[in-house]
C-alpha positions, 0 to 999 in steps of 0.5 A: 455579951459586951455591955454597950450603948449606941445611937444612929451613928455610934456604938460604944462598948464598956470593955477592954479594947484588946478583947472588944476589938476582936469583934470589929470586922477586918478592913472596916475602919476608916481612921483610928484616933486616940490618946493611949495611957502614957505608960504609968503616968496616969492611973485611970482605974483599979482594973488589972487590964487597964494599961494605965496600971502598968508599973513601967514602960516595958510592961505597958508596951507588952500590953499595948502590943496585943492591941496594935495588930488588931488595929492593923487588921480592922483598918481599911488598906491605905488608911491611917492611925493617929496616936496622941502622945508626948515625951515623959519625964524621969525623976532623980528619986525614981529613975536615978537621973532626971531627964526625959524619955522618948515615949513617942519613939517607943510608940513608933517602934512598936507600931512598925513591929506590928506592920504599920508604917510611920507616916507623919508627925505633928507637933502641938505647941504648948505654953511652957509657962502653964507647964511650969505653973502646973508641974513646978518642973525645975528645968522651967523655973527662971530661978534655975536659969539664973542659978545653973541653966545647964538644968534648964529645958524647953517645955514639952509639946504634944505630938500626933504620930500618924501611921499608914496601913499600906495596901497589898496587891488586890486590896480594895482601896478607898481613897480619901478625897476633898473638894476645893470648896470643902477644903480650900488651899489656905486651910491645907497650907495651915494644917500641913504645917508640922507645928500647930500653934493655934490649938486651945488647951481648954477646947475639950469636953467637960470631964469633971462629972466623969471623975469619981473617988477611985480616980488616982489621977485626972483624965486628960481629954484630947482637944476637940480641934485636934480630933476635928483636923484628923477626922477632916484630913484623913477620913471620908464622910460616913467612914467608921472612926475608932477609938480603943481608949474612948474616955469621955467620948471626945473622938466619938463626939467629933466623929458624929458631928463631922458626919462619920460613924464611931466605934469606941471602947472604954473600960471604966464604967464612969467614963463609959456612961459619960461618953454615951451622954456626950455621943447622944448630945453630938447626935442631937446637935447634929440633927439641930444643925441639919434642921436649921441649915439654910435658915437665916437669922430672921428665921426665913429660908436662905 
C-alpha cells in the first residue's frame, strides 16, 4: 500500500508517479498542472526512478513516456494538461557546441505521440538581468555584447504548454464554464495574452525547509499565480487537479484554495512531508476565509 497523506479535499502519495497513477480512475481528472524534471538539469534525489536522475534527454523521455498515456487515461474527455518547461542550455565542454536545445518541442512531440493534441502555449516573461546574475551566461553579458555580439542571446522565458484530450463519440463531456461575475471580460483579455508579463518570480511556497543534505540541486517551485490562472481558466470548482510531480505541494495548495480537489505524487520523502503541511495549511486558510466571508472590518456581518 502506498504511503499517503490526505485531508478533506486532497490526497498526496509518497510514490513514483508512474506506479501510483495506475490507481487513479479513468476519466476522473479535470486538469493536470505540473513542472516535470527538466531532463538532467536538476537532480532532486538519489532514487533510481527519479526522472531527474536521467543522464540525458533521450533517457528522460524514455521514462516520461511511461507517464503520458496514463495521464491521458485519467483525464476527463475534452479536458487539458498543462506542462511548465523551458529551453535548455548546451555547454561547449559537454555538448561540443554551446547553444540551446528545444526541450518544449520535445515535450510536444512526446505528448502527441501519447494521444494528446497540442492546444496552446503561454510565454512567461523572465528578467534577463536576473538570469545573467544567477547563471553568468556569457551570451547575456554586456562585455560579450561589446566584444562579439554574435554570441549574445536573449534571456530564457518559461513556457506553459497546454494539451487537450479530445473527446470520442459517446464520451461524457463536462464543459468548464464561467460567469461574467467571476470571470470578467478584462481578466480574460489579460490572461488570453500569449505572454504573461506580470508573474512575480518570488510568488512561490517556501521551499527552504524541504531541502536536505542529499539535495544536489535546489527545488524550483512553480509560481502560485501561474497555477492559479491555470486552475481558474481550465477547471470547474470541485474538479480533481492532478500533479504527478507534486514537490512541496504548490499545485495542490492552489487547487484547495480555489475550491478544487487535489491528487498528487511525490517520490522524495522530505518534499512529500512538507507538501502535506502546505496542503493542510491551504485547507485551514480556506476554512478561515469561508468563516469570515461577508464580515466587514468592524467585525459586523456585511
